[in-house]
C-alpha positions in Angstrom: -25.5 18.1 -20.0 -22.3 17.5 -21.9 -19.3 15.4 -21.1 -16.8 18.1 -22.2 -16.4 21.0 -19.7 -14.1 23.1 -22.0 -11.2 22.8 -24.5 -7.7 24.0 -24.4 -6.6 24.1 -28.1 -7.3 20.6 -29.4 -7.4 19.1 -25.9 -10.9 18.4 -24.4 -11.2 18.6 -20.7 -14.0 16.3 -19.5 -16.3 16.8 -16.6 -15.6 13.3 -15.4 -11.9 14.0 -15.1 -12.6 17.2 -13.2 -14.9 15.4 -10.8 -12.4 12.7 -10.3 -9.9 15.3 -9.3 -12.5 16.7 -6.9 -12.8 13.2 -5.5 -9.1 13.0 -4.9 -8.8 16.4 -3.2 -11.9 16.0 -1.0 -10.8 12.5 0.0 -7.4 13.7 1.1 -8.9 16.6 3.1 -11.3 14.3 4.8 -8.6 11.8 5.6 -6.3 14.6 6.9 -9.1 15.9 9.2 -9.8 12.5 10.7 -6.1 11.6 11.0 -5.5 14.8 13.0 -8.5 14.0 15.1 -7.1 10.5 15.9 -3.4 11.5 16.3 -2.2 9.8 13.1 0.9 11.5 11.6 1.0 13.4 8.4 3.7 11.1 7.0 1.6 8.0 7.6 -1.4 9.7 6.1 0.5 10.6 2.9 1.9 7.1 2.5 -1.4 5.4 3.1 -3.4 7.8 1.0 -1.2 7.5 -2.1 -1.1 3.7 -2.1 -4.8 3.4 -1.3 -5.8 5.8 -4.0 -3.8 4.0 -6.6 -5.3 0.7 -5.5 -8.8 2.2 -5.7 -8.3 3.6 -9.2 -6.9 0.2 -10.5 -9.6 -1.8 -8.7 -12.4 0.5 -9.8 -11.3 0.2 -13.4 -10.9 -3.6 -13.2 -14.4 -3.7 -11.7 -15.8 -2.0 -14.9 -13.9 -4.4 -17.1 -15.1 -7.5 -15.3 -18.8 -6.4 -15.5 -18.4 -5.7 -19.2 -15.9 -8.4 -20.0 -17.2 -9.3 -23.5 -16.9 -5.7 -24.6 -13.4 -5.2 -23.3 -12.2 -8.5 -24.8 -13.3 -7.2 -28.1 -11.9 -3.7 -27.5 -8.8 -4.2 -25.2 -7.4 -0.7 -25.9 -10.4 0.8 -24.2 -9.5 -0.8 -20.9 -7.3 2.2 -20.2 -8.6 4.5 -22.9 -12.3 4.7 -21.8 -13.6 6.2 -18.6 -15.7 4.6 -15.9 -15.2 3.3 -12.4 -16.8 0.5 -10.3 -17.2 1.5 -6.7 -17.2 -2.0 -5.3 -14.0 -2.8 -7.2 -12.3 0.3 -5.8 -13.4 -0.5 -2.3 -12.3 -4.1 -2.5 -8.8 -3.2 -3.9 -8.3 -0.6 -1.3 -9.3 -3.0 1.5 -7.0 -5.7 0.2 -3.9 -3.4 -0.1 -4.8 -1.8 3.2 -4.0 -5.1 5.0 -0.4 -4.6 4.1 0.0 -0.9 4.2 -1.7 -0.4 7.5 0.3 -3.1 9.1 3.5 -1.5 7.8 2.5 1.8 9.5 1.7 -0.1 12.7 -1.9 1.2 12.8 -5.3 -0.3 13.4 -6.8 -1.6 10.2 -10.4 -1.0 11.2 -9.6 2.4 12.7 -8.2 3.5 9.3 -11.3 1.9 7.6 -13.5 4.2 9.7 -11.6 7.2 8.4 -12.4 6.1 4.9 -16.2 5.8 5.7 -17.1 9.4 4.9 -15.0 9.3 1.8 -17.2 6.6 0.2 -20.4 8.8 -0.1 -18.4 11.9 -1.1 -16.7 9.9 -3.9 -20.0 8.7 -5.1 -21.5 12.2 -5.2 -18.7 13.4 -7.5 -18.4 10.2 -9.6 -22.2 9.7 -10.2 -22.5 13.4 -11.1 -19.8 12.7 -13.7 -21.7 9.7 -15.0 -24.8 11.9 -15.3 -22.9 14.5 -17.3 -21.5 11.7 -19.5 -25.0 10.5 -20.2 -24.3 7.0 -18.9 -25.7 4.6 -16.3 -29.2 6.0 -16.7 -32.4 4.1 -16.0 -35.4 3.0 -18.1 -37.8 5.3 -19.9 -40.2 7.3 -17.7 -43.0 9.8 -18.0 -42.4 11.2 -14.5 -41.7 15.0 -14.3 -38.1 14.5 -13.1 -37.3 12.2 -16.1 -34.2 13.5 -17.9 -33.8 13.7 -21.7 -30.3 12.8 -22.7 -29.2 14.0 -26.2 -28.6 10.5 -27.5 -31.9 8.9 -26.3 -35.3 9.1 -27.9 -37.1 10.1 -24.7 -36.8 10.9 -21.0 -35.3 8.3 -18.6 -34.9 7.8 -14.9 -31.7 9.7 -13.8 -30.5 6.8 -11.7 -27.1 8.6 -11.3 -28.8 11.4 -9.5 -30.8 9.0 -7.3 -27.5 7.6 -6.1 -26.1 11.1 -5.5 -29.2 11.9 -3.4 -28.7 8.6 -1.4 -25.1 9.5 -0.8 -26.0 12.9 0.4 -28.3 11.2 3.0 -25.6 8.7 4.0 -22.8 11.3 4.3 -23.8 13.0 7.6 -24.3 9.6 9.3 -21.0 8.5 8.0 -19.3 11.6 9.3 -20.8 11.2 12.8 -20.0 7.5 12.9 -16.4 8.1 11.8 -16.0 10.9 14.4 -17.2 8.8 17.3 -17.1 5.1 16.4 -18.3 2.8 19.1 -15.6 0.3 18.1 -13.0 0.1 15.2 -14.9 -0.7 12.0 -18.2 0.7 13.2 -18.4 3.5 10.7 -16.9 1.6 7.7 -19.2 -1.4 7.8 -22.4 0.7 8.3 -21.5 2.9 5.4 -20.6 0.0 3.2 -23.8 -1.8 4.1 -25.9 1.3 3.3 -24.1 1.9 0.1 -24.6 -1.7 -1.0 -28.3 -1.7 -0.2 -28.7 1.4 -2.4 -26.7 -0.2 -5.2 -28.8 -3.4 -5.0 -32.0 -1.6 -5.6 -30.9 1.1 -8.0 -28.9 -1.4 -10.2 -32.1 -3.2 -10.9 -33.3 -0.3 -13.0 -30.0 1.0 -14.3 -28.8 0.5 -17.8 -26.8 -2.6 -17.1 -25.1 -5.8 -18.3 -26.9 -9.1 -18.9 -28.9 -10.7 -16.2 -27.5 -13.6 -14.2 -30.7 -15.3 -13.1 -32.9 -12.5 -11.7 -30.0 -10.1 -11.0 -27.2 -8.3 -12.7 -23.6 -8.9 -11.5 -23.4 -5.6 -9.6 -26.5 -6.6 -7.7 -25.0 -9.9 -6.8 -21.8 -8.2 -5.5 -23.9 -5.7 -3.5 -25.9 -8.6 -2.0 -22.7 -10.5 -1.2 -21.4 -7.4 0.7 -24.6 -7.1 2.7 -24.3 -10.8 3.7 -20.7 -10.2 4.8 -21.3 -6.8 6.5 -24.1 -7.8 8.8 -22.3 -10.6 10.6 -19.1 -8.5 10.6 -20.9 -5.8 12.5 -22.3 -8.3 14.9 -18.9 -10.0 15.5 -17.1 -6.6 16.0 -19.8 -5.4 18.3 -19.6 -8.5 20.5 -15.8 -8.4 20.5 -15.7 -4.8 21.7 -18.7 -4.8 24.0 
């Protein structure tokens, strides 16, 4: 694997950038499909998608900075000059901005959140593949036959990035079905978010990570917090719409 896909003159085109573009295009196509299915106008989709995507990019980047705050305080120019995204930061920023943008379009907040549900695993498939090609976010050394030898490491390690890709491939068909026929607004979104956070909680325990906070790393604590919020949210919404 190599982070650079090809070069145009002196400009290197990175796989991570290509896969981020794939995330953008696939997310828009998924959103357009579900908006048509639910009778949401193209104009509303375009306005919502643009603002949400910008929020996700900013939130995802800030999530990386927060987790690695000491490094970025010492290297502030790399806040915008270095790659990397944090999914929980992206989702949180999109949810917060969505409170205002969805209200402006006079749409149901949780119905729009359900449309975003299949986008979450699709985005992870592309982004974690980019992390794999960058040789980052890997796990501990292993002698298992599927261990991966990255060029800058002395021996094979767990390809935790690909574990998350596999988990997202499993979540995706469920997310699609839930989003297509949600039992109530928010049904698909909270289930996908819960499944994603459970995966992150376990995989982040073996991923190359920041310092421990007690027995966990920060991303595990965030994932656990989301699980604690998601379960009662699903119960409340289910009772409200039963």
